N, C-alpha and C positions, 0 to 999 in steps of 0.2 A: 247858449254855452260861450265864454269865453271861446278863442279859435286855439290853443292852447291847454283847456281843462284837462284833469292828470286823476285817474281815481288810484294810481296807485304807490308805492315805495320808489323814490329815486332810485336806487338797485333796480328798484323791478326793469321800472326805463329803463335805464343802460341795459343795464341781462339782452333788452330784447331789440333795444337799438343795434348791439355789436350783432346782435341774430340778423338784423336786419343787409349791414354790410355785410356779413359775412354769406348771406343769402341771396344778393343780387348783385355779384359782384363788379368795381368799376376795371377799365381795362387799369388804371393807375392812380397810388393814394402816397398821398403825401399826410404826414401826423408833422401839427405845427402846436404844441403841448396838449389838452384837448381835444383841440381839433383834427375834425378830421376831414381834407381835401381831396375830392370823389370827382375822378374822370375817364368818360368813359366817349368822345369824340362827339357830347350834344343830344345820345340815345339816353332819352329817360331826366329828368330831375334827379331824381333818387341818389345814381349811376355818378352826377355832374353836378355836385355843389358840396358846402360847404356843410358839415355838421360840425356839433359839440356833445362830448359825453359826459361835461362837467364846466363849473366854471372856474378860472385861471387866476379868480381877485386880480387882474390884470391894472394896474393903472392906466388914467385915463388916454395915458402918450403910448401904454405900451398896446393897448389894446384895439387906438388906430395903426399902430405898425404891425400887430399882426392883419386887422382883416386889408389891410393896405398888400403887405404879404401874396395873404390869399389870394386877391385880386391879377397879383402880376400875375399870380400861376394858370387862374382863368386867360388872360390873356394871350401868354404865352402860347398857349391850347389854340387860339380863337374862335373863344371860345367867352359869352358876356357872365358875367359873378353871378353865385346862386350861393343864395344863405338860404340854407333848409335849417327852421327854428322848431323846435323842442320843448317840452317844459323843462331840460337839461338845460336852454339856456341861458343864460340870466340876464337881468334885467339892466345892465349896461348897454351889452354889443345888442341890445333890444334898441337903445334910446341910439347909440351908436347908429343904426341901418337908418332909423328913421332922421335923423339932423343928421342923414345925407342923402333922402332922399328916397330910398330903396320903397319899389312896390311892394305890397303883400299880395301870395297869385295863392290860387289852386289849395283851398283848408282841406284837410285832409282827417282820417281819422287809421288809428289803428284798432283795431278789432281784435277780443280776445275770446276765446272760451275752450270747456271743456273738449279734450278730445273723444271721441261715443265711437262706437261700432254705428256703420251705418244699416240700416233696416233694407237698403238694398245691398241686393252681391255685388261680391269684388271685385268684377269686371278684371280680370287681370289680363285678357287684352287687349282691352283700351293700354295698356301701360307697354310704355318705352321708358329705356333708362339712359337713354340721349333725347336729343330734339330731332325726331325722322325730315327728314323731305316736307311732307302734310303737314307734322306740325309746327313750322316753322313757315313754311306758304301762309297757311290757315289764320295763325297770327301776329304776320302779319297784316296781311287782308282787312281785321278784325278790325287792328289798328292803326290803319294808313300806315305801315310803314312801307318809305323808300325805297328802294334795292340796297344802295349804301349802308344805310341803317340797320338792315336784316343782317348783311356784314358783320356788323359788329358788336349786334346781338347773339351769335352764335359763338361768335367770340368772348363775349363776356359769360353767357351762362356754361362755357368751353369751359370755365376758370374755374369751375365750382370745387373745391373740393371736397363736400359734403354731402350724404347720401341722399341723390335728387332721382325724379319719378317725372313722365309729361306725360301725359291721357291726353289723346283727341278720339271723337266722338264719330263717325260717318251720319251726315242723315240725307237719306234717296241715292245711297250710295258712296258720296263724295264730304271727303271729312268736314269736320261744321261748328265743330265745339273744343276747343283746349283748357289747359289749366299743368301750370306743371309745381311744383312742392318737391321744400328740399327741408331736412327732418338735422336740426342743430338742436345735440343733447336732450330733452324731451321736449321739444319745441320742434313744432311743426310751420313752417309759412308755405301761405298758397301765391300764387305768383300767374300774371296773366291769363286768366281767367275774362273767356269770351266765349263767346257766338256769332256765328255770320247771320246780316240778321232774314233770311229766310227759313233762316231754320229754328229761328227762337220759337217759346214758348212748348215750345216737345219734351223738356223734362233733360235733354241733353247734359244739360249743367249737372242737374243732381246725378248724371251718371258721371261722368271723367273727374265729381268729388267726391263721391261715395268711391270709385274707386283707387283713387288718392288718400282717402282716411284710411282704408281697409290696409293701405302700405303702409302707412306713417305708424299703424298702431302695427306693424310688423317691424318694425323701425325703432318700436321703443318707446314710438313719442307721446308723450300725454296731452299737451296741449296744441290749441290751435287756433295760427294768429294772419293777420293779413292788413294790407294796408287799403282807405277807399279812399277816393273823394267825397269832401263832405256832400257836398249837392247828389250825389250817387244813389238816391232814397232807395231806387230798385236793387241794386245789388245788395245797399244794405236789410234791405225785408228779406232775400236771399238769407245772408248769411246769417241772419240774429233765429232763423230757423236749421242753423246748426249748433246752436246754441250759441252765435257770438256774441257781447256787446262791446262798444267803446270802452279803450280803457284810456286813452286819450291822445289829445290831438297836437296836430303841425300845420305847419305853414312855411309855403316858401316867400323869401322877401329875391326879388331882381335889383338890380343896381338900375341907377338912368342914364339908358345911349349915352355915350359919350359924343 
């Protein structure tokens, strides 16, 4: 399967890409034609990458200049330029990245499915409308975030203007499993799904995801989506159990070191 496979019309991909930007906010955003340049002090590639919502039909010279401008934006922030290629990225841009020797990394999937009522009870006691200290500490431990990146993550999620909920479940009296959800119209995105190693295979992820699904239905959402690594087959199995299937692929290209 191609890294940038796609099963959806381009307008549907564009809507899901926009939901991704809205639901996982960067600290700053620069628009250059159809390119969306997102910056967040290096915390996650999704929030620190060049994205595109369509082709500009640039001349070769214009395309080179557009990419040069985007790279300069990253360099001014002290960050390595990263391009996130989706099915909306045109062939000329991919060819220019290859000509410059950019390296492909981290192939990923957007999975999509209907938001249905879970069999598990709602568990409203697991939910908060903001990232609590336990939620942040647990996710930071799962993801290996250093202290300075925890502050950045907190600033990012505090910028959310859309309805959002944070779920945290305990194991042996300690917070152990987390996830968050953001609703953008009919779309509910899932983020930060994880469980600490010693509490895995206890059904905790199912509990937090069920609580968030109940919440999303109450917000009027009807479709569930998320991003997952193409190599994380275990997580994909969990999400397939929720009725989700891969809708399209995306990947990152990293500029060679100067």
